[in-house]
A tleap script that builds the chain and sets N, CA, C and O, in Angstrom:
source leaprc.protein.ff14SB
mol = sequence {
  NMET THR SER ASP GLU LEU LEU LYS LYS VAL
  ASP PHE LYS LYS GLY GLY GLY LEU VAL PRO
  VAL VAL VAL GLN ASP ALA ALA THR LYS GLU
  VAL LEU MET VAL ALA TYR ALA ASN ALA GLU
  ALA LEU GLU LYS THR LEU THR THR GLY TYR
  ALA HIE TYR TRP SER ARG SER ARG GLY LYS
  LEU TRP MET LYS GLY GLU THR SER GLY HIE
  THR GLN LYS ILE GLN GLY VAL PHE ALA ASP
  CYS ASP TYR ASP THR LEU LEU TYR LEU VAL
  GLU GLN THR GLY PRO ALA CYS HIE THR GLY
  ASN TYR THR CYS PHE HIE ASN LYS ILE GLU
  CARG
}
set mol.1.N position { -15.871 31.092 -19.680 }
set mol.1.CA position { -17.058 30.617 -19.295 }
set mol.1.C position { -17.088 30.989 -17.753 }
set mol.1.O position { -16.031 31.013 -17.122 }
set mol.2.N position { -18.140 31.240 -17.227 }
set mol.2.CA position { -18.343 31.391 -15.739 }
set mol.2.C position { -18.616 29.965 -15.111 }
set mol.2.O position { -18.867 28.905 -15.684 }
set mol.3.N position { -18.509 30.215 -13.923 }
set mol.3.CA position { -18.915 28.767 -13.285 }
set mol.3.C position { -20.260 28.380 -13.049 }
set mol.3.O position { -20.570 27.253 -12.663 }
set mol.4.N position { -21.230 29.489 -13.321 }
set mol.4.CA position { -22.680 29.193 -13.467 }
set mol.4.C position { -22.875 28.240 -14.688 }
set mol.4.O position { -23.419 27.137 -14.744 }
set mol.5.N position { -22.136 29.163 -15.860 }
set mol.5.CA position { -22.285 28.444 -17.184 }
set mol.5.C position { -21.824 27.005 -17.274 }
set mol.5.O position { -22.502 26.093 -17.748 }
set mol.6.N position { -20.631 26.892 -16.783 }
set mol.6.CA position { -20.056 25.490 -16.478 }
set mol.6.C position { -20.904 24.565 -15.866 }
set mol.6.O position { -20.934 23.443 -16.372 }
set mol.7.N position { -21.661 24.806 -14.802 }
set mol.7.CA position { -22.334 23.904 -14.050 }
set mol.7.C position { -23.660 23.585 -15.024 }
set mol.7.O position { -24.155 22.459 -14.980 }
set mol.8.N position { -24.111 24.413 -15.735 }
set mol.8.CA position { -25.354 24.059 -16.535 }
set mol.8.C position { -25.017 23.076 -17.943 }
set mol.8.O position { -25.689 22.167 -18.429 }
set mol.9.N position { -23.613 23.693 -18.399 }
set mol.9.CA position { -23.107 22.786 -19.470 }
set mol.9.C position { -22.691 21.293 -19.236 }
set mol.9.O position { -22.804 20.434 -20.110 }
set mol.10.N position { -22.147 21.035 -17.840 }
set mol.10.CA position { -21.614 19.588 -17.665 }
set mol.10.C position { -22.743 18.783 -17.671 }
set mol.10.O position { -23.770 19.101 -17.071 }
set mol.11.N position { -22.567 17.317 -18.588 }
set mol.11.CA position { -23.453 16.371 -18.778 }
set mol.11.C position { -23.276 15.457 -17.717 }
set mol.11.O position { -22.582 14.471 -17.967 }
set mol.12.N position { -23.841 15.593 -16.381 }
set mol.12.CA position { -24.014 14.899 -15.291 }
set mol.12.C position { -24.753 13.393 -15.716 }
set mol.12.O position { -24.313 12.305 -15.343 }
set mol.13.N position { -25.905 13.570 -16.532 }
set mol.13.CA position { -26.876 12.613 -16.855 }
set mol.13.C position { -26.124 11.518 -17.756 }
set mol.13.O position { -26.600 10.386 -17.671 }
set mol.14.N position { -25.254 11.650 -18.426 }
set mol.14.CA position { -24.332 10.524 -19.226 }
set mol.14.C position { -23.851 9.333 -18.129 }
set mol.14.O position { -24.034 8.127 -18.296 }
set mol.15.N position { -23.297 9.861 -17.153 }
set mol.15.CA position { -22.361 9.159 -16.146 }
set mol.15.C position { -23.291 8.788 -14.880 }
set mol.15.O position { -22.768 8.428 -13.825 }
set mol.16.N position { -24.896 8.905 -15.048 }
set mol.16.CA position { -25.730 8.476 -13.704 }
set mol.16.C position { -25.384 9.492 -12.883 }
set mol.16.O position { -25.311 9.180 -11.695 }
set mol.17.N position { -25.122 10.744 -13.195 }
set mol.17.CA position { -25.053 11.810 -12.190 }
set mol.17.C position { -23.571 12.129 -11.657 }
set mol.17.O position { -23.372 12.837 -10.670 }
set mol.18.N position { -22.605 11.561 -12.378 }
set mol.18.CA position { -20.988 11.746 -12.110 }
set mol.18.C position { -20.605 12.049 -13.421 }
set mol.18.O position { -21.185 11.815 -14.482 }
set mol.19.N position { -19.337 12.710 -13.143 }
set mol.19.CA position { -18.408 12.823 -14.277 }
set mol.19.C position { -17.118 12.452 -13.790 }
set mol.19.O position { -16.910 12.650 -12.593 }
set mol.20.N position { -16.085 11.881 -14.587 }
set mol.20.CA position { -14.722 11.782 -14.177 }
set mol.20.C position { -14.068 13.174 -14.323 }
set mol.20.O position { -14.392 14.101 -15.065 }
set mol.21.N position { -13.081 13.082 -13.442 }
set mol.21.CA position { -12.268 14.178 -13.108 }
set mol.21.C position { -10.697 13.723 -13.089 }
set mol.21.O position { -10.209 13.008 -12.214 }
set mol.22.N position { -10.017 14.245 -14.171 }
set mol.22.CA position { -8.534 13.992 -14.295 }
set mol.22.C position { -7.996 15.114 -13.656 }
set mol.22.O position { -8.404 16.223 -14.002 }
set mol.23.N position { -7.029 14.997 -12.660 }
set mol.23.CA position { -6.408 15.938 -11.775 }
set mol.23.C position { -4.906 16.014 -12.052 }
set mol.23.O position { -4.161 15.077 -11.764 }
set mol.24.N position { -4.516 17.038 -12.560 }
set mol.24.CA position { -2.904 17.126 -12.992 }
set mol.24.C position { -2.161 18.478 -12.108 }
set mol.24.O position { -2.705 19.494 -11.677 }
set mol.25.N position { -0.954 18.119 -12.044 }
set mol.25.CA position { -0.227 19.088 -11.137 }
set mol.25.C position { -0.318 20.324 -12.173 }
set mol.25.O position { -0.281 20.126 -13.387 }
set mol.26.N position { -0.438 21.588 -11.623 }
set mol.26.CA position { -0.315 22.564 -12.444 }
set mol.26.C position { 1.095 23.046 -12.945 }
set mol.26.O position { 1.332 23.497 -14.065 }
set mol.27.N position { 1.923 22.884 -11.992 }
set mol.27.CA position { 3.372 23.178 -12.540 }
set mol.27.C position { 3.977 22.034 -13.249 }
set mol.27.O position { 4.712 22.391 -14.169 }
set mol.28.N position { 3.885 20.889 -13.099 }
set mol.28.CA position { 4.665 19.864 -13.682 }
set mol.28.C position { 3.883 19.293 -14.713 }
set mol.28.O position { 4.509 18.645 -15.552 }
set mol.29.N position { 2.527 19.396 -14.856 }
set mol.29.CA position { 1.762 18.705 -15.528 }
set mol.29.C position { 1.486 17.055 -15.404 }
set mol.29.O position { 0.979 16.305 -16.238 }
set mol.30.N position { 1.944 16.792 -14.212 }
set mol.30.CA position { 1.932 15.198 -13.863 }
set mol.30.C position { 0.569 15.106 -13.625 }
set mol.30.O position { -0.134 15.970 -13.100 }
set mol.31.N position { 0.118 13.669 -14.168 }
set mol.31.CA position { -1.335 13.265 -13.924 }
set mol.31.C position { -1.221 12.840 -12.520 }
set mol.31.O position { -0.233 12.142 -12.293 }
set mol.32.N position { -2.046 13.109 -11.456 }
set mol.32.CA position { -2.037 12.850 -10.197 }
set mol.32.C position { -3.189 11.900 -9.629 }
set mol.32.O position { -3.056 11.343 -8.540 }
set mol.33.N position { -4.156 11.767 -10.302 }
set mol.33.CA position { -5.441 10.951 -10.009 }
set mol.33.C position { -6.548 11.243 -10.888 }
set mol.33.O position { -6.654 12.214 -11.637 }
set mol.34.N position { -7.591 10.023 -10.663 }
set mol.34.CA position { -8.606 10.362 -11.364 }
set mol.34.C position { -9.719 10.333 -10.252 }
set mol.34.O position { -9.529 9.606 -9.277 }
set mol.35.N position { -10.662 10.946 -10.323 }
set mol.35.CA position { -11.812 11.010 -9.358 }
set mol.35.C position { -13.153 11.290 -9.926 }
set mol.35.O position { -13.291 11.579 -11.114 }
set mol.36.N position { -14.170 11.206 -9.072 }
set mol.36.CA position { -15.437 11.662 -9.725 }
set mol.36.C position { -16.260 12.797 -9.095 }
set mol.36.O position { -16.157 12.932 -7.875 }
set mol.37.N position { -17.049 13.613 -9.765 }
set mol.37.CA position { -17.648 14.689 -9.227 }
set mol.37.C position { -19.262 14.683 -9.821 }
set mol.37.O position { -19.716 14.603 -10.962 }
set mol.38.N position { -19.806 14.792 -8.658 }
set mol.38.CA position { -21.412 15.157 -9.165 }
set mol.38.C position { -21.479 16.879 -9.183 }
set mol.38.O position { -20.510 17.624 -9.032 }
set mol.39.N position { -22.821 17.264 -9.397 }
set mol.39.CA position { -22.844 18.897 -9.584 }
set mol.39.C position { -22.592 19.336 -8.166 }
set mol.39.O position { -22.106 20.467 -8.141 }
set mol.40.N position { -22.765 18.809 -6.999 }
set mol.40.CA position { -22.493 19.456 -5.668 }
set mol.40.C position { -21.085 19.697 -5.650 }
set mol.40.O position { -20.707 20.869 -5.657 }
set mol.41.N position { -20.202 18.714 -5.625 }
set mol.41.CA position { -18.892 18.375 -5.902 }
set mol.41.C position { -18.328 19.563 -6.585 }
set mol.41.O position { -17.428 20.279 -6.144 }
set mol.42.N position { -18.986 19.699 -7.763 }
set mol.42.CA position { -18.332 20.801 -8.713 }
set mol.42.C position { -18.540 22.039 -8.371 }
set mol.42.O position { -17.735 22.913 -8.693 }
set mol.43.N position { -19.687 22.315 -7.645 }
set mol.43.CA position { -20.205 23.595 -7.278 }
set mol.43.C position { -19.219 24.088 -6.269 }
set mol.43.O position { -18.657 25.179 -6.360 }
set mol.44.N position { -19.019 23.129 -5.190 }
set mol.44.CA position { -18.228 23.377 -4.139 }
set mol.44.C position { -16.621 23.481 -4.471 }
set mol.44.O position { -15.869 24.080 -3.702 }
set mol.45.N position { -16.309 23.062 -5.272 }
set mol.45.CA position { -14.899 23.124 -6.118 }
set mol.45.C position { -14.801 24.748 -6.627 }
set mol.45.O position { -13.894 25.542 -6.382 }
set mol.46.N position { -15.856 24.938 -7.300 }
set mol.46.CA position { -15.688 26.295 -8.036 }
set mol.46.C position { -15.814 27.326 -6.779 }
set mol.46.O position { -15.020 28.266 -6.783 }
set mol.47.N position { -16.677 27.238 -5.780 }
set mol.47.CA position { -16.795 28.160 -4.720 }
set mol.47.C position { -15.706 28.299 -3.695 }
set mol.47.O position { -15.364 29.371 -3.196 }
set mol.48.N position { -15.174 27.084 -3.416 }
set mol.48.CA position { -14.104 27.398 -2.352 }
set mol.48.C position { -12.821 27.431 -3.008 }
set mol.48.O position { -11.974 27.923 -2.263 }
set mol.49.N position { -12.389 27.101 -4.084 }
set mol.49.CA position { -11.242 26.957 -4.773 }
set mol.49.C position { -10.334 25.594 -4.605 }
set mol.49.O position { -9.207 25.431 -5.073 }
set mol.50.N position { -10.997 24.775 -3.923 }
set mol.50.CA position { -10.329 23.484 -3.368 }
set mol.50.C position { -10.988 22.367 -3.870 }
set mol.50.O position { -12.215 22.358 -3.767 }
set mol.51.N position { -10.388 21.359 -4.428 }
set mol.51.CA position { -11.062 20.123 -5.101 }
set mol.51.C position { -12.047 19.561 -4.046 }
set mol.51.O position { -11.695 19.311 -2.894 }
set mol.52.N position { -13.130 19.404 -4.449 }
set mol.52.CA position { -14.227 18.348 -3.742 }
set mol.52.C position { -14.545 17.331 -4.999 }
set mol.52.O position { -14.414 17.623 -6.188 }
set mol.53.N position { -15.008 16.031 -4.450 }
set mol.53.CA position { -15.171 14.854 -5.350 }
set mol.53.C position { -16.287 14.301 -4.378 }
set mol.53.O position { -16.509 14.581 -3.200 }
set mol.54.N position { -16.997 13.320 -5.347 }
set mol.54.CA position { -17.934 12.343 -4.737 }
set mol.54.C position { -17.436 11.086 -4.640 }
set mol.54.O position { -17.056 10.524 -5.667 }
set mol.55.N position { -17.370 10.545 -3.588 }
set mol.55.CA position { -16.727 9.254 -3.270 }
set mol.55.C position { -17.752 8.162 -3.557 }
set mol.55.O position { -18.773 8.090 -2.873 }
set mol.56.N position { -17.488 7.251 -4.619 }
set mol.56.CA position { -18.493 6.381 -5.001 }
set mol.56.C position { -18.566 5.189 -3.898 }
set mol.56.O position { -19.586 4.514 -3.763 }
set mol.57.N position { -17.476 5.004 -3.175 }
set mol.57.CA position { -17.485 3.888 -2.318 }
set mol.57.C position { -17.922 4.318 -0.869 }
set mol.57.O position { -18.275 3.425 -0.099 }
set mol.58.N position { -17.921 5.571 -0.465 }
set mol.58.CA position { -18.670 6.055 0.731 }
set mol.58.C position { -19.987 6.689 0.461 }
set mol.58.O position { -20.821 6.942 1.330 }
set mol.59.N position { -20.100 6.907 -0.715 }
set mol.59.CA position { -21.511 7.742 -1.040 }
set mol.59.C position { -21.644 9.004 -0.496 }
set mol.59.O position { -22.709 9.383 -0.009 }
set mol.60.N position { -20.558 9.747 -0.542 }
set mol.60.CA position { -20.853 11.270 0.060 }
set mol.60.C position { -19.628 12.022 -0.558 }
set mol.60.O position { -18.605 11.528 -1.031 }
set mol.61.N position { -19.954 13.233 -0.447 }
set mol.61.CA position { -19.101 14.162 -0.943 }
set mol.61.C position { -17.835 14.284 0.067 }
set mol.61.O position { -17.883 14.030 1.271 }
set mol.62.N position { -16.705 14.718 -0.644 }
set mol.62.CA position { -15.465 14.863 0.288 }
set mol.62.C position { -14.661 15.837 -0.357 }
set mol.62.O position { -14.646 15.868 -1.587 }
set mol.63.N position { -13.928 16.712 0.373 }
set mol.63.CA position { -12.775 17.554 -0.097 }
set mol.63.C position { -11.481 16.740 0.008 }
set mol.63.O position { -11.109 16.211 1.055 }
set mol.64.N position { -10.838 16.681 -1.132 }
set mol.64.CA position { -9.228 16.199 -0.933 }
set mol.64.C position { -8.373 16.934 0.046 }
set mol.64.O position { -8.148 18.143 -0.015 }
set mol.65.N position { -7.887 16.070 1.001 }
set mol.65.CA position { -7.215 16.634 2.266 }
set mol.65.C position { -7.805 16.924 3.368 }
set mol.65.O position { -7.142 17.174 4.375 }
set mol.66.N position { -9.212 16.942 3.366 }
set mol.66.CA position { -9.888 17.123 4.457 }
set mol.66.C position { -9.380 16.388 5.840 }
set mol.66.O position { -9.428 16.954 6.932 }
set mol.67.N position { -8.971 15.277 5.678 }
set mol.67.CA position { -8.231 14.604 6.973 }
set mol.67.C position { -6.940 14.287 6.966 }
set mol.67.O position { -6.294 13.962 7.962 }
set mol.68.N position { -6.500 14.376 5.763 }
set mol.68.CA position { -4.891 14.113 5.469 }
set mol.68.C position { -4.198 15.328 5.369 }
set mol.68.O position { -2.973 15.325 5.486 }
set mol.69.N position { -4.884 16.476 5.146 }
set mol.69.CA position { -4.128 18.057 4.962 }
set mol.69.C position { -3.214 18.094 3.317 }
set mol.69.O position { -2.395 18.914 2.903 }
set mol.70.N position { -3.677 17.061 2.784 }
set mol.70.CA position { -3.191 16.981 1.395 }
set mol.70.C position { -3.860 17.414 0.379 }
set mol.70.O position { -4.089 16.741 -0.626 }
set mol.71.N position { -4.302 18.824 0.607 }
set mol.71.CA position { -5.104 19.590 -0.209 }
set mol.71.C position { -4.756 19.812 -1.634 }
set mol.71.O position { -3.553 19.729 -1.880 }
set mol.72.N position { -5.608 20.094 -2.700 }
set mol.72.CA position { -5.529 20.513 -4.155 }
set mol.72.C position { -6.349 21.787 -3.958 }
set mol.72.O position { -7.528 21.865 -3.612 }
set mol.73.N position { -5.424 22.850 -4.269 }
set mol.73.CA position { -5.858 24.203 -4.569 }
set mol.73.C position { -6.156 24.284 -6.154 }
set mol.73.O position { -5.300 23.880 -6.941 }
set mol.74.N position { -7.224 24.745 -6.552 }
set mol.74.CA position { -7.603 24.625 -8.026 }
set mol.74.C position { -6.848 26.049 -8.722 }
set mol.74.O position { -6.988 27.209 -8.331 }
set mol.75.N position { -6.128 25.619 -9.714 }
set mol.75.CA position { -5.650 26.649 -10.356 }
set mol.75.C position { -6.230 26.853 -11.945 }
set mol.75.O position { -6.005 27.808 -12.689 }
set mol.76.N position { -6.883 25.887 -12.162 }
set mol.76.CA position { -7.943 25.747 -13.282 }
set mol.76.C position { -8.936 24.801 -13.494 }
set mol.76.O position { -8.741 23.712 -12.953 }
set mol.77.N position { -10.064 24.954 -14.217 }
set mol.77.CA position { -11.006 23.844 -14.334 }
set mol.77.C position { -11.127 23.928 -16.007 }
set mol.77.O position { -11.352 24.928 -16.690 }
set mol.78.N position { -10.943 22.792 -16.361 }
set mol.78.CA position { -11.326 22.575 -18.021 }
set mol.78.C position { -12.359 21.556 -18.309 }
set mol.78.O position { -12.314 20.526 -17.637 }
set mol.79.N position { -13.396 21.699 -19.314 }
set mol.79.CA position { -14.083 20.573 -19.674 }
set mol.79.C position { -13.898 20.033 -20.929 }
set mol.79.O position { -13.507 20.824 -21.787 }
set mol.80.N position { -14.104 18.738 -21.299 }
set mol.80.CA position { -13.565 18.314 -22.481 }
set mol.80.C position { -14.809 18.722 -23.531 }
set mol.80.O position { -15.819 19.334 -23.185 }
set mol.81.N position { -14.561 18.322 -24.678 }
set mol.81.CA position { -15.509 18.744 -25.829 }
set mol.81.C position { -16.923 18.373 -25.536 }
set mol.81.O position { -17.849 19.066 -25.959 }
set mol.82.N position { -17.125 17.253 -24.791 }
set mol.82.CA position { -18.641 16.886 -24.722 }
set mol.82.C position { -19.050 17.323 -23.495 }
set mol.82.O position { -20.198 16.956 -23.246 }
set mol.83.N position { -18.521 17.989 -22.613 }
set mol.83.CA position { -18.819 18.470 -21.261 }
set mol.83.C position { -19.231 17.255 -20.334 }
set mol.83.O position { -20.086 17.393 -19.459 }
set mol.84.N position { -18.501 15.915 -20.599 }
set mol.84.CA position { -18.730 14.973 -19.831 }
set mol.84.C position { -17.472 14.519 -19.014 }
set mol.84.O position { -17.613 13.432 -18.454 }
set mol.85.N position { -16.359 15.102 -18.854 }
set mol.85.CA position { -15.163 14.963 -18.401 }
set mol.85.C position { -14.507 16.297 -17.871 }
set mol.85.O position { -14.506 17.253 -18.647 }
set mol.86.N position { -13.995 16.433 -16.722 }
set mol.86.CA position { -13.262 17.466 -16.324 }
set mol.86.C position { -11.918 17.164 -16.257 }
set mol.86.O position { -11.420 16.039 -16.272 }
set mol.87.N position { -11.270 18.392 -16.170 }
set mol.87.CA position { -9.646 18.653 -15.965 }
set mol.87.C position { -9.470 19.457 -14.868 }
set mol.87.O position { -9.801 20.613 -15.130 }
set mol.88.N position { -9.076 19.305 -13.732 }
set mol.88.CA position { -8.765 20.168 -12.645 }
set mol.88.C position { -6.971 20.105 -12.721 }
set mol.88.O position { -6.280 19.099 -12.560 }
set mol.89.N position { -6.543 21.385 -12.990 }
set mol.89.CA position { -5.153 21.875 -12.576 }
set mol.89.C position { -4.891 22.189 -11.356 }
set mol.89.O position { -5.385 23.287 -11.100 }
set mol.90.N position { -4.235 21.646 -10.311 }
set mol.90.CA position { -4.024 21.796 -8.952 }
set mol.90.C position { -2.740 22.143 -8.511 }
set mol.90.O position { -1.735 21.832 -9.150 }
set mol.91.N position { -2.705 22.842 -7.331 }
set mol.91.CA position { -1.472 23.095 -6.486 }
set mol.91.C position { -1.568 22.017 -5.414 }
set mol.91.O position { -2.285 22.280 -4.449 }
set mol.92.N position { -0.962 20.870 -5.446 }
set mol.92.CA position { -0.891 19.719 -4.906 }
set mol.92.C position { -0.238 20.078 -3.454 }
set mol.92.O position { 0.680 20.895 -3.529 }
set mol.93.N position { -0.543 19.626 -2.198 }
set mol.93.CA position { -0.065 19.598 -0.903 }
set mol.93.C position { 0.064 18.341 -0.667 }
set mol.93.O position { -0.878 17.549 -0.636 }
set mol.94.N position { 1.427 18.019 -0.456 }
set mol.94.CA position { 1.598 16.673 -0.230 }
set mol.94.C position { 1.210 15.615 -1.236 }
set mol.94.O position { 0.803 15.917 -2.357 }
set mol.95.N position { 1.359 14.230 -0.769 }
set mol.95.CA position { 0.886 13.358 -1.936 }
set mol.95.C position { -0.565 13.358 -2.253 }
set mol.95.O position { -1.328 13.902 -1.456 }
set mol.96.N position { -1.012 12.823 -3.296 }
set mol.96.CA position { -2.176 13.031 -4.092 }
set mol.96.C position { -2.822 11.599 -3.725 }
set mol.96.O position { -4.028 11.440 -3.533 }
set mol.97.N position { -1.904 10.633 -3.658 }
set mol.97.CA position { -2.423 9.104 -3.575 }
set mol.97.C position { -2.441 8.765 -1.995 }
set mol.97.O position { -1.681 9.292 -1.182 }
set mol.98.N position { -3.312 7.915 -1.725 }
set mol.98.CA position { -3.792 7.477 -0.362 }
set mol.98.C position { -2.589 6.623 0.309 }
set mol.98.O position { -2.371 6.501 1.514 }
set mol.99.N position { -1.729 5.960 -0.969 }
set mol.99.CA position { -0.662 5.188 -0.641 }
set mol.99.C position { 0.504 5.771 -0.034 }
set mol.99.O position { 1.367 5.144 0.581 }
set mol.100.N position { 0.474 7.119 -0.264 }
set mol.100.CA position { 1.622 7.909 0.206 }
set mol.100.C position { 2.475 8.576 -1.109 }
set mol.100.O position { 3.248 9.531 -1.038 }
set mol.101.N position { 2.153 7.888 -2.198 }
set mol.101.CA position { 2.961 8.233 -3.326 }
set mol.101.C position { 2.410 9.722 -3.996 }
set mol.101.O position { 1.238 10.067 -3.839 }
set mol.102.N position { 3.186 10.382 -4.598 }
set mol.102.CA position { 2.634 11.735 -4.941 }
set mol.102.C position { 1.690 11.797 -6.072 }
set mol.102.O position { 0.932 12.746 -6.276 }
set mol.103.N position { 1.777 10.707 -6.814 }
set mol.103.CA position { 0.710 10.239 -7.834 }
set mol.103.C position { 0.075 9.011 -7.842 }
set mol.103.O position { 0.743 7.997 -7.642 }
set mol.104.N position { -1.184 8.947 -8.056 }
set mol.104.CA position { -1.809 7.412 -8.101 }
set mol.104.C position { -1.433 6.677 -9.373 }
set mol.104.O position { -1.903 5.569 -9.632 }
set mol.105.N position { -0.578 7.311 -10.161 }
set mol.105.CA position { -0.186 6.664 -11.347 }
set mol.105.C position { 1.273 6.190 -11.101 }
set mol.105.O position { 2.074 6.476 -11.991 }
set mol.106.N position { 1.720 5.524 -10.052 }
set mol.106.CA position { 2.987 5.215 -10.073 }
set mol.106.C position { 3.331 3.607 -10.284 }
set mol.106.O position { 4.366 3.114 -9.836 }
set mol.107.N position { 2.496 2.967 -10.904 }
set mol.107.CA position { 2.604 1.592 -10.901 }
set mol.107.C position { 2.905 1.207 -12.642 }
set mol.107.O position { 2.060 0.867 -13.470 }
set mol.108.N position { 4.348 1.387 -12.838 }
set mol.108.CA position { 4.691 1.422 -14.372 }
set mol.108.C position { 4.572 -0.197 -14.690 }
set mol.108.O position { 4.967 -1.163 -14.037 }
set mol.109.N position { 3.815 -0.102 -16.049 }
set mol.109.CA position { 3.632 -1.689 -16.629 }
set mol.109.C position { 4.860 -1.611 -17.746 }
set mol.109.O position { 5.087 -0.748 -18.593 }
set mol.110.N position { 5.502 -2.730 -17.456 }
set mol.110.CA position { 6.426 -3.010 -18.705 }
set mol.110.C position { 5.999 -3.753 -19.772 }
set mol.110.O position { 5.163 -4.637 -19.586 }
set mol.111.N position { 6.521 -3.493 -21.057 }
set mol.111.CA position { 5.955 -4.171 -22.258 }
set mol.111.C position { 7.044 -5.098 -22.623 }
set mol.111.O position { 6.923 -5.840 -23.598 }
savepdb mol mol.pdb
quit
C-alpha cells in the first residue's frame, strides 16, 4: 500500500481526528511508547521518515526527538484491520520515554 492510500484509509474520524500509535523497536520488538497521530502527523512521518505525533496536552504537532535528540527513524508503518490504530517500527536513538527510560513501559505490575 502506498503512503497516499494509507492516508485515505486511516479512520481518523472514529477517534475525533486522532489515532493511537503503538511504537515498537524494530530490532528487539520491545514496545517503546503509545502516542497519537492526526492526518498531518502521519503525512509528515511518511514523508520525512521520522516519527511525528499530535500532542494532546500541547495541542500541536511534534517530531519525536526534536528537542531531546532521541529520534525515531521509521522502519515500517502498519495499520490494524480497522485502520484506526497504527504501529510504527522504529530505530530508536536514546530513550523513548521522557523519564529517561528506554521504554515508557518500565513500571512492572506484580500480581
